[in-house]
LOFIBA-740884 format. One record per residue (C-alpha): residue in three letters; x negated, y negated, z. Coordinates in pm, whole numbers, plus 50000, padded with zeros to 5 digits. Layout:
BEGIN
ALAXYZ/...
//
This chain:
BEGIN
UNK861134959819460/UNK860834990519662/UNK863485004019446/UNK861464995719128/UNK858635011019259/UNK860385045419336/UNK861935040718988/UNK858445039218808/UNK857045068819050/UNK859855090718932/UNK859135082718557/UNK855555089618626/UNK856465122918786/UNK858755132918494/UNK856325118918225/UNK853535140918398/UNK855575173218399/UNK856395168618045/UNK853045163017938/UNK853005124617851/UNK849665116018024/UNK849535081017893/UNK852835071318004/UNK852585090418324/UNK849505070818422/UNK850875035918332/UNK854125043718528/UNK852095054918831/UNK849995023718823/UNK852964999818802/UNK854525019919090/UNK851375015619304/UNK851214977119222/UNK855074973019307/UNK854594991719637/UNK851704972919747/UNK853304941219663/UNK856264952919864/UNK854024959820157/UNK852394926820155/UNK855734907420125/UNK856864929120407/UNK854204921620649/UNK854454883720548/UNK858184883620641/UNK857444902120959/UNK854734875921066/UNK857184846320945/UNK860044862021117/UNK858474860021462/UNK857634824121453/
//
């Protein structure tokens, strides 16, 4: 999942450099959502692993 977030971040950066603002915004939004989801799952797995 973190790999997907990084992939969408790279797509957003490339699209922003090339001037595709709509695609860059969408890809950045997807990358942000995936990264937050990854962080939440990581914290949950840390908490469950300690029990």
